[in-house]
C-alpha positions, 0 to 999 in steps of 0.5 A: 250414879243417876239412881243415887242422885235421883234418890237424894233429890227425892229425899231432899224434896221430902224433907223440904216439904216436911219442914213447912208444915204448920203446927196443928196442936191445940196450944198453938200461940200463933192463933190468939183470942183476947177478950176486949170488952163485954161479949167482945173478943179479938182474934189475932193471927200472929203469922200471915196466912198463906191461904184463906182462913175460915173462922167458924163460931159454933154453939154447944150443940155444934150448930154454926152461929157465924162464919168469917173468911180472912183472906190470904197474905195479910196480918190479921187482928179482927174483932167480933161483937158477940152481944147478940149471942145468948150466954153459954159456951161457944167454940171458935174453929180456925180452919185452913183448907191446906192444913185443916183445923189450926185451932179450936178455941172455946169461950164462955159468954156470961154476964159482965161481972162473972168473967175474970179480968187480967190487966197485964203489961210488958216493958222492955228493959233492954235487948235481953230483959223484959218485965211482965206484970199482971193484976187480976180481979180474982185470987184463984190459981193462975198459970203464966207461960212464955213462948218464943216463936211458938215454943214454950220456954217457961211456965209458972203458977201463982195464986193471988191477985198480982204477978211480976217478974223480969225475964232475961233472954240471952239466946234469942235475936229479938224480943218481938218473937216473945209471947206471954199467956196467962190462964186461970184454973177455970180456963179463962185466959189470954195471950199478950205480946211483947211488942 
């Protein structure tokens, strides 16, 4: 009888430890990078980190050009001015000592008029309905993805310079957990929170 109880206890501890794992896939909407101006970006952690987070900017040769540490226990929205960096492609690694690399983001710094702009807006109609509007400066193919608590629930492509749709969410407790992503065929994109 004691053997059965200790086996069940060990099994429950194993299952509990597994359910708290942080997702490590590269399409993690809990880490968001948004362009906020010419060679300026904002990194958002949409969940409060349990431990310190290391943010490392690397050039195309994997050389470190900047490091930053985000302290545990606080929601983070941090802006970085990258005007001192030369034009080119850079990677931003978001790393946790407990879970490893949470996400690696790639940005391309170009002259101001090369990077396409997305102007987006969300508007809550009521507790189940939300309007998402997009206006862009390019006519190339773009993809809209909708996430609820980190899980993709909708995806649609469009070509043109504008997009608008009413989304109805019947089986969710709060629209605050909804995040939108828009990305063009060249890889440039951003996330928009419904908050």
